[in-house]
C-alpha positions as CSV (number, residue, x, y, z in Angstrom):
1,M,157.5,179.6,77.9
2,Y,158.1,179.3,74.1
3,K,155.6,182.0,73.1
4,D,158.3,184.6,72.6
5,C,160.8,182.3,71.0
6,T,161.6,183.3,67.4
7,Y,164.3,182.7,64.8
8,H,165.5,185.0,62.0
9,F,162.9,187.3,60.6
10,G,160.5,186.6,63.4
11,V,159.8,183.0,62.4
12,P,158.2,181.2,65.5
13,C,160.3,178.4,67.0
14,F,157.4,176.1,66.8
15,T,157.3,176.4,63.0
16,V,161.0,175.7,62.7
17,W,160.8,172.7,65.0
18,L,157.7,171.3,63.3
19,T,159.4,171.7,59.9
20,H,162.5,169.9,61.1
21,I,160.4,167.0,62.4
22,V,158.4,166.7,59.1
23,M,161.6,166.8,57.1
24,G,163.2,164.2,59.4
25,L,160.2,161.9,58.8
26,L,160.5,162.4,55.1
27,F,164.1,161.5,55.1
28,I,163.4,158.4,57.2
29,Y,160.7,157.3,54.7
30,I,163.0,157.8,51.7
31,G,165.8,156.0,53.4
32,Y,163.5,153.1,54.2
33,L,162.4,152.9,50.5
34,L,166.0,152.9,49.3
35,L,167.1,150.3,51.8
36,E,164.3,148.0,50.7
37,G,165.3,148.5,47.1
38,K,162.0,150.2,46.2
39,K,161.7,152.9,43.7
40,V,161.4,156.5,45.1
41,N,158.4,158.3,43.7
42,K,159.0,161.3,41.5
43,W,157.1,163.6,43.9
44,L,159.5,162.6,46.7
45,S,162.5,163.4,44.5
46,V,161.1,166.8,43.5
47,S,160.2,167.6,47.1
48,L,163.8,166.9,48.2
49,I,165.1,169.2,45.4
50,V,162.7,172.0,46.5
51,I,163.6,171.6,50.2
52,G,167.3,171.6,49.4
53,V,167.0,174.7,47.2
54,L,164.9,176.6,49.8
55,A,167.3,175.7,52.6
56,M,170.3,176.8,50.5
57,L,168.7,180.1,49.6
58,Y,167.6,180.8,53.2
59,H,171.0,180.1,54.7
60,A,172.8,182.0,52.0
61,H,170.5,185.0,52.7
62,I,171.2,184.8,56.4
63,W,174.9,184.5,55.8
64,Y,174.8,187.5,53.4
65,N,172.9,189.6,55.9
66,E,175.3,188.7,58.8
67,N,178.3,189.7,56.6
68,N,176.7,193.0,55.7
69,K,176.1,193.8,59.4
70,K,179.8,193.2,60.2
71,N,180.9,195.3,57.3
72,Y,178.6,198.2,58.4
73,K,180.1,198.0,61.9
74,K,183.6,198.4,60.5
75,L,182.7,201.7,58.8
């Protein structure tokens, strides 16, 4: 059923879903630490920065490609 499901650039849906689940668990854990007034480890802070930068670059790349497709269709 989901074997043929892919996102941009042929990334399998299962990979995207699993990534979202893992990131959600990470956010829950960090939120719990902050609510309990505990210190967030340095590696958690760095991982949030890396995930944020990767997400921003990936979505900017998709946005750029989609805009170029529209511009080529106008020509």
